[in-house]
C-alpha positions in Angstrom: -45.5 -8.0 -36.1 -42.5 -10.1 -35.2 -42.1 -10.9 -31.5 -39.6 -13.6 -32.0 -36.3 -13.5 -30.1 -33.1 -15.5 -29.9 -32.4 -16.6 -26.3 -29.3 -18.7 -25.6 -29.5 -20.1 -29.2 -33.2 -21.0 -28.9 -35.7 -19.3 -31.1 -38.7 -18.1 -29.0 -42.0 -17.0 -30.5 -42.0 -14.1 -28.0 -39.7 -12.9 -25.2 -41.9 -13.8 -22.2 -40.6 -16.9 -20.3 -42.5 -18.3 -17.3 -39.7 -18.7 -14.7 -39.1 -21.7 -12.4 -41.9 -21.8 -9.8 -45.0 -23.6 -8.7 -46.6 -22.3 -11.9 -44.4 -24.7 -13.9 -44.4 -27.7 -11.6 -46.9 -30.0 -13.5 -47.8 -31.0 -17.0 -51.3 -29.5 -16.7 -49.9 -26.1 -15.7 -47.2 -26.1 -18.4 -49.9 -26.9 -21.0 -52.0 -24.0 -19.8 -49.1 -21.6 -19.9 -48.2 -22.7 -23.5 -51.8 -22.3 -24.6 -51.9 -18.7 -23.2 -48.8 -17.7 -25.2 -45.7 -18.3 -23.1 -42.6 -18.1 -25.2 -40.9 -20.8 -23.0 -41.1 -22.3 -19.6 -38.5 -23.0 -16.9 -39.7 -26.0 -15.0 -39.9 -25.9 -11.2 -36.4 -26.6 -9.9 -35.0 -29.8 -8.6 -32.9 -28.8 -5.6 -31.1 -30.3 -2.6 -32.9 -28.2 0.0 -36.2 -29.9 -0.8 -34.6 -33.3 -0.7 -33.2 -32.5 2.8 -36.8 -31.8 4.1 -38.1 -35.0 2.6 -35.2 -36.9 4.1 -36.4 -36.1 7.6 -39.8 -37.7 7.0 -38.4 -40.6 5.0 -35.8 -41.6 7.6 -38.5 -42.6 10.1 -39.6 -45.6 8.0 -36.6 -46.2 5.8 -34.5 -48.0 8.4 -37.2 -50.7 8.7 -37.2 -51.2 5.0 -33.5 -50.9 4.1 -31.8 -51.8 7.3 -28.6 -50.1 8.7 -27.1 -47.1 6.8 -24.6 -47.9 4.0 -21.9 -45.7 2.4 -20.5 -46.0 -1.0 -19.1 -44.0 -3.9 -21.7 -42.4 -6.2 -21.4 -41.6 -9.9 -17.7 -42.3 -9.9 -17.0 -39.6 -7.3 -14.9 -40.2 -4.2 -17.7 -38.7 -2.1 -19.7 -41.3 -0.1 -23.3 -40.3 0.6 -25.8 -41.9 3.0 -27.9 -44.6 1.4 -31.3 -43.3 2.5 -30.4 -39.9 1.1 -29.4 -41.6 -2.1 -32.8 -43.3 -2.4 -34.6 -40.0 -2.0 -32.4 -38.2 -4.5 -32.8 -40.9 -7.1 -36.6 -40.9 -6.7 -36.7 -37.1 -7.0 -34.5 -37.2 -10.1 -36.7 -39.9 -11.6 -39.8 -37.8 -11.0 -38.2 -34.7 -12.4 -37.0 -36.5 -15.5 -40.6 -37.7 -16.0 -41.8 -34.1 -15.8 -39.4 -33.0 -18.5 -40.4 -35.9 -20.8 -44.1 -35.4 -20.5 -43.8 -31.6 -21.0 -41.7 -32.0 -24.0 -44.3 -34.3 -25.5 -47.2 -32.0 -24.7 -46.0 -28.6 -25.8 -44.1 -27.1 -28.7 -42.4 -24.2 -26.8 -38.9 -24.7 -25.3 -38.9 -26.5 -22.0 -36.0 -25.7 -19.8 -35.0 -27.7 -16.7 -33.8 -26.0 -13.6 -31.3 -27.1 -10.9 -31.2 -25.0 -7.7 -27.6 -24.7 -6.7 -27.7 -23.5 -3.1 -25.1 -26.0 -1.8 -22.0 -27.4 -3.5 -22.6 -31.0 -4.7 -20.9 -33.4 -7.1 -24.4 -34.5 -8.1 -25.3 -31.5 -10.1 -23.3 -32.7 -13.1 -25.2 -36.0 -12.9 -28.5 -34.2 -12.7 -27.6 -32.0 -15.7 -26.6 -35.0 -17.9 -29.8 -36.9 -17.0 -32.0 -33.9 -17.7 -30.3 -33.4 -21.1 -31.0 -37.1 -21.9 -34.7 -36.5 -20.9 -35.0 -34.0 -23.7 -34.7 -30.6 -21.9 -34.1 -27.8 -24.5 -31.9 -26.0 -22.0 -30.7 -26.0 -18.4 -31.0 -23.2 -15.9 -28.7 -23.2 -12.9 -30.2 -21.1 -10.1 -27.0 -20.3 -8.3 -26.5 -18.8 -4.9 -24.0 -19.6 -2.2 -25.0 -17.7 1.0 -22.8 -14.8 2.0 -23.4 -16.0 5.6 -20.6 -18.6 5.0 -17.8 -17.1 7.1 -15.4 -20.0 6.4 -14.6 -19.1 2.8 -13.3 -15.9 1.3 -15.0 -13.9 -1.4 -12.5 -15.1 -3.9 -13.2 -18.7 -3.0 -16.9 -18.3 -3.4 -16.6 -16.5 -6.7 -14.2 -19.2 -8.0 -16.9 -21.8 -7.1 -19.5 -20.1 -9.3 -17.0 -20.0 -12.2 -16.0 -23.6 -11.7 -19.5 -25.0 -11.6 -20.5 -23.0 -14.7 -17.5 -24.3 -16.7 -18.0 -27.9 -15.6 -21.7 -27.9 -16.4 -21.3 -26.4 -19.8 -18.6 -29.0 -20.6 -20.8 -31.9 -19.3 -23.8 -31.1 -21.5 -24.4 -29.9 -25.1 -27.7 -28.1 -24.5 -27.5 -24.4 -23.6 -26.9 -23.6 -20.0 -28.2 -20.4 -18.3 -27.1 -19.0 -14.9 -29.7 -17.3 -12.7 -27.7 -15.3 -10.2 -28.2 -12.8 -7.4 -26.9 -9.2 -7.2 -24.9 -10.0 -4.1 -21.4 -9.7 -5.5 -18.7 -7.2 -4.5 -17.9 -6.4 -8.1 -21.2 -7.3 -9.8 -20.5 -6.0 -13.3 -17.1 -7.7 -13.7 -18.4 -10.9 -12.2 -21.3 -11.1 -14.6 -18.8 -10.5 -17.4 -16.6 -13.3 -16.1 -19.5 -15.7 -15.8 -20.5 -14.9 -19.4 -17.0 -16.1 -20.5 -17.4 -19.6 -18.9 -19.4 -21.1 -21.8 -22.9 -20.4 -20.5 -25.4 -19.2 -23.1 -27.4 -16.9 -20.9 -27.4 -15.1 -17.5 -30.6 -14.3 -15.7 -30.7 -11.1 -13.6 -31.8 -11.8 -10.8 -33.1 -14.6 -8.6 -35.4 -14.0 -5.7 -35.1 -15.4 -2.2 -37.0 -16.2 0.9 -36.7 -13.4 3.3 -37.6 -13.8 7.0 -39.9 -11.5 8.9 -40.8 -11.5 12.6 -44.2 -12.0 14.2 -43.9 -9.7 17.2 -47.0 -11.3 18.9 -46.0 -15.0 18.7 -42.2 -14.2 18.6 -41.8 -16.5 15.6 -39.9 -16.2 12.3 -42.3 -16.1 9.3 -42.0 -15.5 5.6 -42.1 -11.9 4.5 -42.8 -10.8 0.9 -43.2 -13.9 -1.1 -44.1 -12.2 -4.4 -42.2 -9.5 -6.1 -43.7 -6.1 -6.6 -43.4 -3.6 -9.5 -40.9 -1.7 -7.3 -38.5 -4.6 -7.6 -38.1 -3.9 -11.3 -35.5 -1.1 -10.8 -32.5 -3.4 -9.8 -32.7 -5.8 -12.7 -33.6 -3.0 -15.2 -30.5 -1.1 -14.2 -28.1 -4.1 -14.5 -29.6 -5.3 -17.8 -29.0 -1.9 -19.2 -25.5 -1.8 -17.8 -24.5 -5.3 -19.0 -26.2 -5.2 -22.5 -23.5 -5.6 -25.2 -20.9 -6.3 -22.5 -21.4 -10.0 -22.1 -20.8 -13.0 -24.4 -24.2 -14.5 -23.9 -27.9 -13.7 -23.8 -29.5 -11.7 -21.0 -32.8 -12.4 -19.3 -34.5 -10.0 -16.9 -36.3 -11.4 -13.9 -38.2 -10.0 -10.8 -40.6 -7.1 -10.7 -42.2 -7.6 -14.2 -45.9 -7.1 -13.5 -47.2 -5.4 -16.7 -46.5 -5.0 -20.4 -44.7 -1.7 -19.7 -42.2 -3.5 -17.6 -41.7 -6.0 -20.4 -41.0 -3.1 -22.8 -38.6 -1.5 -20.4 -36.5 -4.6 -20.0 -36.3 -5.0 -23.8 -35.3 -1.4 -24.2 -32.6 -2.0 -21.6 -31.2 -4.9 -23.7 -32.8 -8.1 -22.4 -33.3 -10.9 -24.9 -36.0 -12.4 -22.8 -38.1 -11.5 -19.7 -39.0 -14.0 -17.0 -42.2 -13.7 -15.0 -43.9 -15.6 -12.1 -45.4 -13.4 -9.4 -47.8 -11.6 -11.8 -49.2 -14.9 -13.0 -49.8 -16.1 -9.4 -51.8 -12.9 -8.9 -53.5 -12.6 -12.3 -53.6 -16.2 -13.6 -52.1 -17.8 -16.7 -54.5 -15.8 -19.1 -52.5 -12.7 -18.1 -49.9 -13.8 -20.5 -52.1 -12.7 -23.3 -52.6 -9.3 -21.8 -48.8 -8.9 -21.5 -48.3 -9.8 -25.1 -51.2 -7.6 -26.3 -49.7 -4.7 -24.4 -46.3 -5.3 -26.0 -47.8 -5.4 -29.5 -49.9 -2.3 -28.9 -46.8 -0.3 -27.7 -44.8 -1.5 -30.7 -47.6 -0.6 -33.1 -47.8 2.9 -31.6 -44.0 3.4 -32.1 -44.2 1.7 -35.5 -41.7 -1.0 -34.5 -42.1 -4.2 -36.6 -39.8 -6.4 -34.6 -38.0 -6.6 -31.2 -34.7 -5.9 -32.9 -36.0 -2.4 -33.9 -35.8 -1.2 -30.3 -34.0 -3.9 -28.2 -31.2 -2.3 -26.2 -32.1 1.2 -27.4 -31.9 2.5 -23.8 -28.9 0.4 -22.7 -25.9 2.2 -21.2 -23.7 1.2 -24.2 -25.9 3.2 -26.5 -26.5 6.1 -24.3 -25.2 9.6 -25.0 -24.8 10.0 -21.2 -23.7 6.7 -19.7 -23.4 8.3 -16.3 -27.2 8.4 -16.0 -26.9 4.7 -15.1 -24.4 5.3 -12.3 -24.7 7.0 -8.9 -25.2 10.4 -10.6 -28.8 9.4 -11.2 -29.5 9.9 -7.5 -28.2 13.5 -7.7 -30.2 14.1 -10.8 -33.3 13.2 -9.0 -32.8 15.5 -6.1 -31.2 18.2 -8.2 -34.2 18.6 -10.4 -32.4 17.6 -13.6 -34.3 16.7 -16.7 -34.5 13.2 -18.0 -31.7 12.2 -20.2 -32.6 11.0 -23.7 -30.7 8.6 -25.8 
């Protein structure tokens, strides 16, 4: 039985990718994931938000060691940054490059680096170039610019996504994937536009911290850290809608907690499926259970390879494409039968 899949030009032994998370933050964890059958891993992201937190602690002692703040141009850009911030960023980048290098030496599966793009920064291109030099097989940009920014228009924000995608793909030769949110006014057309920037894959969708309130202490606290099986619906729908409508690979993310969910995303048209929450709950060995479940289903349906059924339930191949639109809500309450394709 052939579980191999082509994802952004990389040949994976199977479609299950462990997404960027604490599960992929060390060489020991990556080796364990590979041993249990992961098709690929996306390393825990390097991102500015973490550097900002470290900066607060570092600044307390840095002045004694480095003296007064200095400002200078960095990486040829007319964008001076504070010297202490520079020191922290360089240290974080050095550590991350080291993680890429040791993981590449230790495992044979593709190792993808990840940059968390929550703020606009001229440093991303430098990060990308350095991570390519470190040997990363691909680069995933986890992109999200908060809609709480009231100073810029929707058009300006969307243009920023496109600009960063184009600049990054031009700066490196390794495949670049974009992991995006569903928070666009015109999601379908925007995904299509992003796929035309030169990226080799789009991951639907990233997952965010959401606040909750403790009504006893009157404090803000984290809400639902892990995804649930109910979260599958959103990415499943949009993978099905966008399959065969983009010029790149598609990966499904969020809500995949069992082998049935893996099968569903492949039927929708995904080239690969990213997981994390289920491994936090079940452990790395759960990868084998997911793969066994996929093989068992394929055997029961007499499918010999993923290509035999991938995209079979996508909107593009449906005899009733409207089932993927709002009419599905009316079908549910109207007692309509399921639509077959």
